[in-house]
C-alpha positions as CSV (number, residue, x, y, z in Angstrom):
1,X,89.5,128.8,84.0
2,X,90.9,129.1,88.0
3,X,91.4,131.8,89.3
4,X,95.7,131.6,89.3
5,X,96.3,133.5,93.6
6,X,99.8,134.1,93.8
7,X,101.6,134.7,97.3
8,X,104.7,135.9,99.0
9,X,106.5,134.8,102.4
10,X,105.8,137.7,102.9
11,X,101.5,137.7,102.5
12,X,101.9,133.2,102.8
13,X,98.7,132.2,105.6
14,X,95.0,133.0,105.4
15,X,91.8,130.5,103.2
16,X,92.3,130.7,99.3
17,X,89.9,127.8,97.4
18,X,89.0,125.0,100.5
19,X,92.8,125.4,101.4
20,X,94.2,127.1,104.2
21,X,98.1,128.3,104.0
22,X,100.6,128.6,106.9
23,X,103.2,127.8,108.1
24,X,105.1,126.7,111.1
25,X,108.8,125.8,111.9
26,X,109.6,124.0,109.0
27,X,108.0,126.1,107.0
28,X,105.2,127.3,104.6
29,X,102.3,124.9,104.3
30,X,98.8,124.1,102.9
31,X,95.9,122.3,104.3
32,X,92.5,121.5,104.0
33,X,90.0,124.0,105.3
34,X,87.4,121.6,107.7
35,X,84.7,123.2,108.8
36,X,85.0,122.6,113.0
37,X,81.3,122.9,114.7
38,X,82.4,122.9,118.8
39,X,80.4,124.5,121.6
40,X,82.4,126.8,123.7
41,X,84.0,125.6,127.0
42,X,83.7,127.1,130.7
43,X,87.3,128.3,129.4
44,X,86.8,129.8,126.6
45,X,83.6,131.6,127.7
46,X,86.0,133.6,130.7
47,X,88.3,134.3,128.3
48,X,85.9,136.1,126.1
49,X,84.5,137.7,129.8
50,X,87.7,139.0,130.1
51,X,89.1,139.8,126.5
52,X,85.4,141.9,126.2
53,X,86.5,143.7,129.8
54,X,90.4,144.3,129.1
55,X,89.2,146.0,125.8
56,X,86.1,147.9,127.0
57,X,88.9,149.9,129.4
58,X,91.7,150.4,126.9
59,X,88.5,152.9,125.5
60,X,88.7,154.4,128.8
61,X,92.7,155.5,129.3
62,X,93.4,158.7,128.7
63,X,95.6,160.0,125.6
64,X,98.9,160.9,127.3
65,X,98.7,156.9,128.9
66,X,97.6,155.1,125.5
67,X,101.3,157.3,124.2
68,X,102.7,155.8,127.2
69,X,101.6,152.2,126.3
70,X,102.2,152.8,123.1
71,X,106.0,153.5,123.9
72,X,106.4,151.0,125.5
73,X,105.2,148.5,123.4
74,X,107.6,150.0,120.6
75,X,111.1,149.0,122.8
76,X,110.2,145.2,123.5
77,X,109.8,142.4,121.2
78,X,107.1,140.2,122.3
79,X,107.7,136.4,121.3
80,X,104.8,135.1,118.6
81,X,103.7,131.0,118.4
82,X,107.1,130.8,116.1
83,X,109.2,131.6,118.0
84,X,110.7,134.3,116.4
85,X,110.5,138.1,118.0
86,X,108.7,141.0,117.1
87,X,107.0,144.3,118.2
88,X,103.0,145.0,118.6
89,X,100.9,148.0,119.2
90,X,99.7,150.1,122.6
91,X,96.8,148.6,122.5
92,X,97.9,144.9,122.0
93,X,100.6,145.5,124.8
94,X,97.5,147.1,127.3
95,X,95.3,143.5,126.5
96,X,98.4,141.1,127.3
97,X,99.1,142.7,130.1
98,X,96.2,142.7,131.8
99,X,94.1,139.8,130.7
100,X,97.5,138.3,133.1
101,X,96.5,140.5,135.8
102,X,92.8,139.3,135.6
103,X,94.0,135.5,135.6
104,X,95.9,135.5,138.4
105,X,93.2,137.0,140.5
106,X,94.3,140.7,140.1
107,X,90.8,142.6,139.7
108,X,92.0,146.0,139.1
109,X,92.7,147.2,135.5
110,X,96.3,148.6,134.5
111,X,96.2,151.6,132.8
112,X,99.5,153.3,133.6
113,X,102.3,152.0,130.9
114,X,105.6,149.8,132.0
115,X,108.2,152.9,132.1
116,X,110.9,150.5,132.1
117,X,111.6,149.5,128.4
118,X,111.9,145.9,129.9
119,X,109.3,142.6,129.4
120,X,110.3,141.5,132.8
121,X,113.2,138.5,133.9
122,X,112.6,134.9,133.5
123,X,113.4,132.2,136.0
124,X,116.2,129.8,134.2
125,X,116.4,127.7,138.1
126,X,112.2,126.8,137.4
127,X,112.7,122.7,137.9
128,X,109.0,120.3,139.1
129,X,108.0,117.3,140.2
130,X,104.7,115.6,140.3
131,X,103.6,113.1,142.0
132,X,100.5,110.9,140.8
133,X,99.8,110.0,144.6
134,X,99.2,113.1,144.9
135,X,98.1,114.7,142.3
136,X,100.5,117.8,143.3
137,X,103.3,119.7,140.8
138,X,106.4,120.4,143.4
139,X,107.7,124.1,141.8
140,X,111.1,124.9,142.9
141,X,112.1,128.5,141.3
142,X,113.9,131.4,142.9
143,X,112.5,133.1,145.7
144,X,115.2,136.0,145.7
145,X,114.0,137.5,141.9
146,X,113.0,140.9,142.0
147,X,108.7,139.8,141.3
148,X,108.5,136.9,144.3
149,X,110.0,140.6,146.7
150,X,107.5,143.2,145.8
151,X,103.5,143.2,145.9
152,X,101.9,142.5,142.7
153,X,104.4,140.2,141.1
154,X,102.8,136.9,140.3
155,X,104.0,134.1,138.7
156,X,101.6,132.4,136.2
157,X,102.1,128.3,136.6
158,X,100.3,126.1,133.3
159,X,100.0,123.0,132.8
160,X,100.1,120.6,128.9
161,X,98.0,117.6,128.9
162,X,99.8,114.7,129.7
163,X,101.5,113.1,127.4
164,X,103.5,109.6,127.0
165,X,107.7,109.6,128.4
166,X,108.8,109.1,124.8
167,X,107.6,112.3,123.5
168,X,110.3,115.4,122.7
169,X,108.3,118.3,122.2
170,X,104.8,119.5,123.3
171,X,103.6,122.8,121.7
172,X,100.2,123.4,123.7
173,X,97.3,124.2,124.7
174,X,98.1,124.6,128.6
175,X,95.9,125.1,131.4
176,X,96.4,128.0,134.6
177,X,97.3,125.1,137.3
178,X,98.0,128.0,140.2
179,X,99.5,131.4,140.3
180,X,102.5,132.2,142.9
181,X,102.0,135.7,144.4
182,X,105.1,137.5,146.0
183,X,105.7,138.9,148.9
184,X,102.5,138.3,151.1
185,X,104.6,140.2,152.9
186,X,107.4,138.4,152.6
187,X,108.8,136.0,149.3
188,X,107.0,132.9,148.6
189,X,108.4,130.4,150.0
190,X,109.9,127.5,146.7
191,X,109.0,124.6,146.4
192,X,105.7,125.5,146.1
193,X,102.8,123.3,145.8
194,X,100.3,123.1,143.1
195,X,97.2,121.2,142.4
196,X,97.0,119.9,138.9
197,X,94.5,121.0,136.6
198,X,94.0,117.4,134.8
199,X,94.3,114.7,136.0
200,X,97.8,113.0,135.9
201,X,99.5,108.5,135.8
202,X,103.1,107.6,136.9
203,X,105.4,107.6,134.0
204,X,104.0,110.4,132.0
205,X,105.5,113.3,130.4
206,X,104.0,116.8,131.5
207,X,105.2,120.5,130.3
208,X,104.6,123.2,132.8
209,X,104.8,126.9,130.5
210,X,105.2,129.7,132.9
211,X,104.9,133.6,133.5
212,X,106.2,136.2,135.2
213,X,104.5,139.3,136.1
214,X,105.8,142.3,137.7
215,X,104.0,144.8,139.2
216,X,103.8,147.7,137.2
217,X,103.1,145.5,134.2
218,X,105.8,143.7,132.5
219,X,104.8,140.1,131.9
220,X,107.9,138.0,130.7
221,X,107.8,135.6,127.6
222,X,106.7,131.9,128.3
223,X,109.4,129.9,129.7
224,X,108.8,126.2,130.2
225,X,109.9,123.1,132.2
226,X,109.2,119.7,131.9
227,X,108.9,116.2,134.1
228,X,108.5,112.6,134.1
229,X,105.1,112.0,136.3
230,X,106.5,110.1,139.8
231,X,104.4,107.7,142.7
């Protein structure tokens, strides 16, 4: 007799009977489970190394600060990959902040939780131009925002794989292209020039994903802009 597995909408995810159950913006769906053997890339290994270091650092955080991270995490919501919002644990928030700090080139682990219950600002003015000739991104942003005028503030800029110009939507993957630092000792100049991490050609469309990291550990949700590569 065939085994019957019943899923509710709240739990419709995971693998069973050779099928993967999941959902996206269009709703719930199934697909065949395929075993993929892929060697770890340098970037994957780097992420694993950072994750191990940050996870180990959490074990050494004192009880009061662990509670403070939990309090901060309960009072803000973060965006998931489907565009929804929800809360995460204090430990997950600690990892979220410190993984981005390491990616931004900050060597120290931030153990003190943010005391302001707000993820941090986005920059709605961000715009980009990319040149095939220079293989550079020219990123325009608002350098009067608070992150740009504090020591330790960072703007992390990620670039997606170049696409056909007709494409209207892109959801990754993104690779780190560059980091803009705030107050060193003055606000960074806009536009900033960042070398592309992947070669681009004129006429391609490129999406950028951006996050703002505040000195106190607040990390914004990702936000995006796109442009067509020029000459």
